[in-house]
All heavy atoms as TSV, in Angstrom:
chain	resi	resn	atom	element	x	y	z
A	1	MET	N	N	78.112	-3.141	-20.730
A	1	MET	CA	C	77.731	-3.390	-22.060
A	1	MET	C	C	77.782	-4.965	-22.318
A	1	MET	O	O	76.972	-5.523	-22.894
A	1	MET	CB	C	78.493	-2.634	-23.056
A	1	MET	CG	C	77.982	-2.899	-24.503
A	1	MET	SD	S	78.718	-1.717	-25.840
A	1	MET	CE	C	80.443	-2.077	-25.662
A	2	ILE	N	N	78.821	-5.496	-21.806
A	2	ILE	CA	C	79.000	-6.947	-22.095
A	2	ILE	C	C	77.948	-7.634	-21.315
A	2	ILE	O	O	77.396	-8.708	-21.769
A	2	ILE	CB	C	80.547	-7.298	-21.660
A	2	ILE	CG1	C	81.487	-6.708	-22.703
A	2	ILE	CG2	C	80.661	-8.788	-21.680
A	2	ILE	CD1	C	82.922	-6.901	-22.327
A	3	GLU	N	N	77.856	-7.261	-20.013
A	3	GLU	CA	C	76.785	-8.002	-19.180
A	3	GLU	C	C	75.380	-7.728	-19.749
A	3	GLU	O	O	74.652	-8.795	-19.663
A	3	GLU	CB	C	76.857	-7.419	-17.846
A	3	GLU	CG	C	78.119	-7.864	-16.923
A	3	GLU	CD	C	79.262	-6.893	-17.080
A	3	GLU	OE1	O	79.115	-5.871	-17.939
A	3	GLU	OE2	O	80.137	-7.007	-16.335
A	4	ASP	N	N	75.163	-6.705	-20.416
A	4	ASP	CA	C	73.845	-6.282	-20.952
A	4	ASP	C	C	73.574	-7.258	-22.182
A	4	ASP	O	O	72.355	-7.497	-22.487
A	4	ASP	CB	C	73.778	-5.022	-21.603
A	4	ASP	CG	C	73.831	-3.893	-20.437
A	4	ASP	OD1	O	73.385	-4.263	-19.258
A	4	ASP	OD2	O	74.056	-2.684	-20.658
A	5	ALA	N	N	74.611	-7.854	-22.720
A	5	ALA	CA	C	74.516	-8.835	-23.826
A	5	ALA	C	C	74.231	-10.287	-23.193
A	5	ALA	O	O	74.203	-11.205	-24.032
A	5	ALA	CB	C	75.613	-8.867	-24.751
A	6	GLY	N	N	74.167	-10.380	-21.888
A	6	GLY	CA	C	73.974	-11.752	-21.384
A	6	GLY	C	C	75.209	-12.445	-20.906
A	6	GLY	O	O	75.089	-13.630	-20.578
A	7	PHE	N	N	76.288	-11.953	-20.953
A	7	PHE	CA	C	77.601	-12.523	-20.469
A	7	PHE	C	C	77.801	-12.390	-19.041
A	7	PHE	O	O	77.410	-11.430	-18.396
A	7	PHE	CB	C	78.874	-11.920	-21.224
A	7	PHE	CG	C	78.814	-12.345	-22.715
A	7	PHE	CD1	C	78.231	-11.558	-23.633
A	7	PHE	CD2	C	79.446	-13.517	-23.131
A	7	PHE	CE1	C	78.359	-11.921	-24.985
A	7	PHE	CE2	C	79.514	-13.887	-24.337
A	7	PHE	CZ	C	78.931	-13.100	-25.338
A	8	VAL	N	N	78.498	-13.406	-18.402
A	8	VAL	CA	C	78.829	-13.320	-17.008
A	8	VAL	C	C	80.242	-13.669	-16.798
A	8	VAL	O	O	80.867	-14.106	-17.720
A	8	VAL	CB	C	77.900	-14.256	-16.233
A	8	VAL	CG1	C	76.353	-13.961	-16.306
A	8	VAL	CG2	C	78.150	-15.845	-16.726
A	9	GLY	N	N	80.758	-13.503	-15.578
A	9	GLY	CA	C	82.100	-13.768	-15.377
A	9	GLY	C	C	83.045	-12.957	-16.071
A	9	GLY	O	O	84.113	-13.404	-16.609
A	10	VAL	N	N	82.770	-11.664	-16.366
A	10	VAL	CA	C	83.531	-10.849	-17.215
A	10	VAL	C	C	84.846	-10.403	-16.517
A	10	VAL	O	O	84.772	-9.852	-15.394
A	10	VAL	CB	C	82.695	-9.504	-17.656
A	10	VAL	CG1	C	83.649	-8.704	-18.681
A	10	VAL	CG2	C	81.441	-10.027	-18.443
A	11	THR	N	N	85.923	-10.670	-17.097
A	11	THR	CA	C	87.215	-10.093	-16.602
A	11	THR	C	C	88.040	-9.394	-17.744
A	11	THR	O	O	87.927	-9.818	-18.808
A	11	THR	CB	C	88.070	-11.244	-16.008
A	11	THR	OG1	O	88.371	-12.195	-16.941
A	11	THR	CG2	C	87.212	-11.890	-14.766
A	12	PHE	N	N	88.870	-8.464	-17.303
A	12	PHE	CA	C	89.797	-7.761	-18.359
A	12	PHE	C	C	91.232	-7.970	-17.825
A	12	PHE	O	O	91.468	-7.891	-16.669
A	12	PHE	CB	C	89.398	-6.327	-18.215
A	12	PHE	CG	C	88.011	-5.989	-18.747
A	12	PHE	CD1	C	86.998	-5.977	-18.102
A	12	PHE	CD2	C	87.895	-5.622	-20.145
A	12	PHE	CE1	C	85.682	-5.705	-18.536
A	12	PHE	CE2	C	86.647	-5.210	-20.624
A	12	PHE	CZ	C	85.576	-5.270	-19.811
A	13	SER	N	N	92.083	-8.177	-18.824
A	13	SER	CA	C	93.554	-8.195	-18.405
A	13	SER	C	C	94.074	-6.882	-18.213
A	13	SER	O	O	93.458	-5.820	-18.483
A	13	SER	CB	C	94.237	-8.836	-19.582
A	13	SER	OG	O	94.245	-7.968	-20.763
A	14	ASN	N	N	95.315	-6.689	-17.814
A	14	ASN	CA	C	96.047	-5.549	-17.898
A	14	ASN	C	C	96.277	-5.113	-19.311
A	14	ASN	O	O	96.115	-5.965	-20.234
A	14	ASN	CB	C	97.388	-5.665	-17.114
A	14	ASN	CG	C	97.295	-6.029	-15.649
A	14	ASN	OD1	O	96.336	-5.438	-14.932
A	14	ASN	ND2	N	98.220	-6.759	-15.089
A	15	LYS	N	N	96.528	-3.893	-19.484
A	15	LYS	CA	C	96.737	-3.379	-20.808
A	15	LYS	C	C	97.986	-4.095	-21.559
A	15	LYS	O	O	98.955	-4.412	-20.888
A	15	LYS	CB	C	96.863	-1.890	-20.941
A	15	LYS	CG	C	98.116	-1.339	-20.313
A	15	LYS	CD	C	97.983	0.223	-20.421
A	15	LYS	CE	C	99.243	0.826	-19.676
A	15	LYS	NZ	N	99.169	2.287	-19.739
A	16	VAL	N	N	97.893	-4.305	-22.845
A	16	VAL	CA	C	98.921	-4.949	-23.567
A	16	VAL	C	C	99.296	-4.069	-24.704
A	16	VAL	O	O	98.474	-3.515	-25.373
A	16	VAL	CB	C	98.334	-6.281	-24.202
A	16	VAL	CG1	C	99.449	-7.000	-25.053
A	16	VAL	CG2	C	97.868	-7.288	-23.183
A	17	ASP	N	N	100.655	-3.916	-24.875
A	17	ASP	CA	C	101.207	-2.990	-25.949
A	17	ASP	C	C	101.180	-3.872	-27.247
A	17	ASP	O	O	102.123	-4.450	-27.726
A	17	ASP	CB	C	102.631	-2.648	-25.625
A	17	ASP	CG	C	103.174	-1.652	-26.576
A	17	ASP	OD1	O	102.364	-1.164	-27.505
A	17	ASP	OD2	O	104.230	-1.092	-26.382
A	18	THR	N	N	100.023	-3.943	-27.926
A	18	THR	CA	C	99.806	-4.780	-29.140
A	18	THR	C	C	100.459	-4.119	-30.365
A	18	THR	O	O	100.651	-4.902	-31.319
A	18	THR	CB	C	98.179	-4.935	-29.357
A	18	THR	OG1	O	97.576	-3.674	-29.489
A	18	THR	CG2	C	97.654	-5.730	-28.187
A	19	PHE	N	N	100.912	-2.907	-30.354
A	19	PHE	CA	C	101.416	-2.358	-31.533
A	19	PHE	C	C	102.971	-2.277	-31.409
A	19	PHE	O	O	103.633	-1.629	-32.300
A	19	PHE	CB	C	100.874	-0.918	-31.786
A	19	PHE	CG	C	99.471	-0.988	-32.341
A	19	PHE	CD1	C	98.380	-0.923	-31.433
A	19	PHE	CD2	C	99.248	-1.077	-33.696
A	19	PHE	CE1	C	97.038	-0.943	-31.902
A	19	PHE	CE2	C	97.992	-1.174	-34.069
A	19	PHE	CZ	C	96.874	-1.033	-33.279
A	20	ALA	N	N	103.566	-2.781	-30.340
A	20	ALA	CA	C	105.020	-2.712	-30.190
A	20	ALA	C	C	105.703	-3.291	-31.504
A	20	ALA	O	O	105.390	-4.463	-31.872
A	20	ALA	CB	C	105.546	-3.349	-28.979
A	21	GLN	N	N	106.578	-2.522	-32.058
A	21	GLN	CA	C	107.360	-2.961	-33.269
A	21	GLN	C	C	106.496	-3.316	-34.499
A	21	GLN	O	O	106.959	-4.018	-35.347
A	21	GLN	CB	C	108.268	-4.187	-32.895
A	21	GLN	CG	C	109.179	-3.822	-31.761
A	21	GLN	CD	C	110.045	-5.100	-31.420
A	21	GLN	OE1	O	109.905	-6.047	-31.849
A	21	GLN	NE2	N	110.970	-4.790	-30.584
A	22	ALA	N	N	105.288	-2.722	-34.562
A	22	ALA	CA	C	104.367	-3.107	-35.697
A	22	ALA	C	C	104.283	-1.692	-36.605
A	22	ALA	O	O	104.510	-0.744	-36.030
A	22	ALA	CB	C	103.004	-3.502	-35.208
A	23	ASP	N	N	103.857	-1.950	-37.801
A	23	ASP	CA	C	103.549	-0.804	-38.603
A	23	ASP	C	C	102.441	-0.136	-37.789
A	23	ASP	O	O	101.489	-0.675	-37.360
A	23	ASP	CB	C	103.128	-1.322	-39.975
A	23	ASP	CG	C	104.138	-1.899	-40.882
A	23	ASP	OD1	O	105.352	-1.683	-40.490
A	23	ASP	OD2	O	103.846	-2.583	-41.837
A	24	GLY	N	N	102.533	1.297	-37.839
A	24	GLY	CA	C	101.595	2.107	-37.236
A	24	GLY	C	C	101.718	2.272	-35.708
A	24	GLY	O	O	101.048	2.881	-35.106
A	25	GLU	N	N	103.038	1.874	-35.192
A	25	GLU	CA	C	103.253	2.019	-33.905
A	25	GLU	C	C	103.322	3.415	-33.350
A	25	GLU	O	O	102.742	3.823	-32.392
A	25	GLU	CB	C	104.749	1.382	-33.413
A	25	GLU	CG	C	104.991	1.445	-32.020
A	25	GLU	CD	C	106.345	0.852	-31.627
A	25	GLU	OE1	O	107.070	0.290	-32.568
A	25	GLU	OE2	O	106.591	0.818	-30.391
A	26	GLU	N	N	103.902	4.342	-34.226
A	26	GLU	CA	C	103.955	5.693	-33.879
A	26	GLU	C	C	102.529	6.307	-33.738
A	26	GLU	O	O	102.219	7.134	-32.876
A	26	GLU	CB	C	104.625	6.469	-34.962
A	26	GLU	CG	C	106.066	6.494	-34.799
A	26	GLU	CD	C	106.788	7.476	-35.837
A	26	GLU	OE1	O	106.227	8.603	-36.101
A	26	GLU	OE2	O	107.899	7.018	-36.316
A	27	GLN	N	N	101.559	5.883	-34.629
A	27	GLN	CA	C	100.236	6.505	-34.597
A	27	GLN	C	C	99.577	5.951	-33.392
A	27	GLN	O	O	98.689	6.592	-32.684
A	27	GLN	CB	C	99.556	5.924	-35.793
A	27	GLN	CG	C	100.048	6.757	-37.040
A	27	GLN	CD	C	99.385	6.187	-38.341
A	27	GLN	OE1	O	98.904	5.126	-38.377
A	27	GLN	NE2	N	99.507	7.011	-39.344
A	28	ALA	N	N	99.769	4.608	-33.059
A	28	ALA	CA	C	99.143	4.009	-31.825
A	28	ALA	C	C	99.599	4.703	-30.582
A	28	ALA	O	O	98.868	5.155	-29.693
A	28	ALA	CB	C	99.543	2.639	-31.725
A	29	ARG	N	N	100.912	5.185	-30.531
A	29	ARG	CA	C	101.501	5.917	-29.346
A	29	ARG	C	C	100.721	7.370	-29.273
A	29	ARG	O	O	100.450	7.803	-28.162
A	29	ARG	CB	C	102.906	6.070	-29.590
A	29	ARG	CG	C	103.827	4.848	-29.515
A	29	ARG	CD	C	104.021	4.373	-28.078
A	29	ARG	NE	N	104.705	3.100	-28.148
A	29	ARG	CZ	C	104.065	1.922	-28.134
A	29	ARG	NH1	N	102.833	1.721	-28.086
A	29	ARG	NH2	N	104.724	0.784	-28.292
A	30	ALA	N	N	100.610	7.947	-30.405
A	30	ALA	CA	C	99.940	9.387	-30.350
A	30	ALA	C	C	98.477	9.289	-29.843
A	30	ALA	O	O	98.100	10.222	-29.155
A	30	ALA	CB	C	99.963	9.780	-31.885
A	31	PHE	N	N	97.813	8.190	-29.916
A	31	PHE	CA	C	96.461	8.049	-29.440
A	31	PHE	C	C	96.402	7.236	-28.169
A	31	PHE	O	O	95.255	6.990	-27.728
A	31	PHE	CB	C	95.518	7.483	-30.551
A	31	PHE	CG	C	95.427	8.392	-31.763
A	31	PHE	CD1	C	96.126	8.198	-32.872
A	31	PHE	CD2	C	94.463	9.450	-31.684
A	31	PHE	CE1	C	95.828	9.024	-33.938
A	31	PHE	CE2	C	94.246	10.256	-32.694
A	31	PHE	CZ	C	94.983	10.033	-33.773
A	32	GLY	N	N	97.460	6.693	-27.666
A	32	GLY	CA	C	97.509	5.885	-26.416
A	32	GLY	C	C	96.739	4.561	-26.530
A	32	GLY	O	O	96.015	4.199	-25.761
A	33	THR	N	N	96.900	4.022	-27.760
A	33	THR	CA	C	96.179	2.762	-28.001
A	33	THR	C	C	96.839	1.523	-27.417
A	33	THR	O	O	98.007	1.304	-27.668
A	33	THR	CB	C	96.169	2.543	-29.500
A	33	THR	OG1	O	95.538	3.763	-30.079
A	33	THR	CG2	C	95.374	1.298	-29.964
A	34	PHE	N	N	96.014	0.802	-26.702
A	34	PHE	CA	C	96.513	-0.566	-26.178
A	34	PHE	C	C	95.403	-1.573	-26.350
A	34	PHE	O	O	94.277	-1.212	-26.639
A	34	PHE	CB	C	96.809	-0.398	-24.570
A	34	PHE	CG	C	98.000	0.495	-24.254
A	34	PHE	CD1	C	97.715	1.848	-24.074
A	34	PHE	CD2	C	99.199	-0.050	-24.327
A	34	PHE	CE1	C	98.821	2.657	-23.691
A	34	PHE	CE2	C	100.325	0.792	-23.919
A	34	PHE	CZ	C	100.102	2.102	-23.698
A	35	GLY	N	N	95.764	-2.832	-26.161
A	35	GLY	CA	C	94.816	-3.931	-26.306
A	35	GLY	C	C	94.560	-4.474	-24.928
A	35	GLY	O	O	95.381	-4.264	-23.990
A	36	TYR	N	N	93.454	-5.160	-24.868
A	36	TYR	CA	C	93.045	-5.806	-23.666
A	36	TYR	C	C	92.372	-7.122	-23.881
A	36	TYR	O	O	91.698	-7.263	-24.900
A	36	TYR	CB	C	92.005	-4.953	-22.828
A	36	TYR	CG	C	92.428	-3.624	-22.261
A	36	TYR	CD1	C	92.486	-2.565	-23.106
A	36	TYR	CD2	C	93.037	-3.590	-20.952
A	36	TYR	CE1	C	93.015	-1.317	-22.698
A	36	TYR	CE2	C	93.596	-2.282	-20.571
A	36	TYR	CZ	C	93.494	-1.119	-21.507
A	36	TYR	OH	O	93.972	-0.082	-21.011
A	37	VAL	N	N	92.716	-8.174	-23.046
A	37	VAL	CA	C	91.974	-9.438	-23.255
A	37	VAL	C	C	90.845	-9.345	-22.407
A	37	VAL	O	O	90.846	-8.997	-21.320
A	37	VAL	CB	C	92.947	-10.654	-22.749
A	37	VAL	CG1	C	92.141	-11.990	-22.860
A	37	VAL	CG2	C	94.179	-10.693	-23.623
A	38	ILE	N	N	89.593	-9.819	-23.038
A	38	ILE	CA	C	88.340	-9.766	-22.335
A	38	ILE	C	C	88.009	-11.327	-22.263
A	38	ILE	O	O	87.807	-11.886	-23.303
A	38	ILE	CB	C	87.218	-8.953	-23.041
A	38	ILE	CG1	C	87.841	-7.469	-23.051
A	38	ILE	CG2	C	86.013	-9.024	-22.193
A	38	ILE	CD1	C	86.910	-6.704	-24.043
A	39	GLU	N	N	87.659	-11.801	-21.125
A	39	GLU	CA	C	87.146	-13.048	-21.017
A	39	GLU	C	C	85.696	-13.063	-20.329
A	39	GLU	O	O	85.519	-12.272	-19.389
A	39	GLU	CB	C	87.956	-13.940	-20.026
A	39	GLU	CG	C	89.344	-14.286	-20.593
A	39	GLU	CD	C	90.213	-15.158	-19.727
A	39	GLU	OE1	O	89.628	-15.753	-18.830
A	39	GLU	OE2	O	91.347	-15.178	-20.057
A	40	ALA	N	N	84.810	-13.926	-20.897
A	40	ALA	CA	C	83.388	-13.856	-20.367
A	40	ALA	C	C	82.824	-15.187	-20.933
A	40	ALA	O	O	83.376	-15.809	-21.840
A	40	ALA	CB	C	82.573	-12.651	-20.836
A	41	ARG	N	N	81.720	-15.526	-20.265
A	41	ARG	CA	C	80.993	-16.661	-20.781
A	41	ARG	C	C	79.435	-16.367	-20.781
A	41	ARG	O	O	79.050	-15.470	-20.062
A	41	ARG	CB	C	81.211	-17.904	-19.944
A	41	ARG	CG	C	80.881	-17.734	-18.489
A	41	ARG	CD	C	81.221	-19.021	-17.694
A	41	ARG	NE	N	81.088	-18.779	-16.309
A	41	ARG	CZ	C	79.870	-18.951	-15.695
A	41	ARG	NH1	N	78.834	-19.342	-16.362
A	41	ARG	NH2	N	79.726	-18.670	-14.495
A	42	LYS	N	N	78.774	-17.106	-21.710
A	42	LYS	CA	C	77.410	-16.836	-21.763
A	42	LYS	C	C	76.714	-18.185	-21.410
A	42	LYS	O	O	76.827	-19.217	-21.935
A	42	LYS	CB	C	77.042	-16.464	-23.261
A	42	LYS	CG	C	75.509	-15.810	-23.348
A	42	LYS	CD	C	75.448	-15.162	-24.691
A	42	LYS	CE	C	74.195	-14.450	-24.648
A	42	LYS	NZ	N	73.979	-13.654	-25.885
A	43	PRO	N	N	75.908	-18.027	-20.224
A	43	PRO	CA	C	75.198	-19.262	-19.745
A	43	PRO	C	C	74.235	-19.736	-20.647
A	43	PRO	O	O	73.642	-19.116	-21.460
A	43	PRO	CB	C	74.716	-18.787	-18.372
A	43	PRO	CG	C	74.770	-17.367	-18.358
A	43	PRO	CD	C	75.677	-16.804	-19.513
């Protein structure tokens, strides 16, 4: 999908526990929610 938008050099980080110690952490755990850093460039 990202490449379809014209981006190249797309990379994804390992998963990040973005909800650790935040409001809603329990709900995030119930749904297996994690964040990812996405890097890409558009030529």
